[in-house]
N, C-alpha and C positions, 0 to 999 in steps of 0.2 A: 578449043579453049584459048582465050585471049590472055596473053601474058604482058599486055601493054600496061605500064605503070600508071598509077594515079598520084596526082599531086594534091596534097593536103596543105592548106594554108592556115597557120596559127599566128597569133600575135606572139611576141617574145614572152610576155607574161603568161599567156595560155600555155605555151610550150614548157616554160619553166615549172608552173604548177602541175601540169600533167606529168612531166618527167618525175617530179617528186612523188606524186601519187602512185605512179607505176613502180617506182623504186620501193615504196612502202609495201605495196601488194605483192610484188615479185620477190623481193629479197629480204625484207625485215619481217613480215608477218607470215611468210610461207603459206599464204592463203589464196594464192592464185587458183588453185584447183577448187577451192570452196566458192570462189566468186565466178569463175569461168569454167564450167564443167566440161565443155566441149574442147578437147585438146587441139582441134583444128584451128580454133580461134587464137591459140597461143602463138602461132607463127606470126600473124600480123602484129600481135601485141609486142613480141620480142623485136620485130623489125622497127616498129615505132619507137620503142624504148632505146634501142641501139642508136637510132638516128638522132634522137634527142640528146642522148648522152655524148655523142660526138660532136654536137653542134653547140651545146650550151657550156660556156666557160664558167658560169656561176656555180656549177656543181663542185668545183675545186677551190672555191674562194673561202677564205676564213670567215667572212660574214655571210655565209650561206643562209643561215636561219633568218637573219634580218632581211636579206633580199627576198627570200621566199615570202615572208610575212608581208612585205611591202607589195609584192606582185599579187598576192592573194587579195589584199585590201583594194588595190586598184581594180581588179576584176570584179569584186563584189560591188564596188561603187558603180562601175560601168554597167553592171546588170540590174542592180537593185536600187541604186541611189545611195546617198551618203547615210541617211538614218537607218535604212534597212541593212546596210553593209556592217555597220557597227554592231548591230544586234545579232548578226549571224557570223561573227568572227571566228568562233569555234576554237580558240586556243592559239598557241604559237607554234613555231617550227623548231623550238629549242631542242627537241629530241629527234630531229631529222638527220639527214646525211651530215657527216662531218668529214672535213678534208683529211 
């Protein structure tokens, strides 16, 4: 068995948005078991979430929701272009993590 670590590279916006999604799934919706049925997968999910939470200072900032919305919009634009991104906005982060 190889225990050599793997390096995963994300942009800051990707890490921020992923961190928020993981927080939603793991701690607010209590739906991790419904989404990820195999508990063996929980170990890497918790490792990724913990690493993101200790790396991202935004999760403690008062303007968290605004920063998250801006990061999501930048990611949508980079993936789909400006017109598509606006159509796929899907709401705001107003009910997300709060400091």
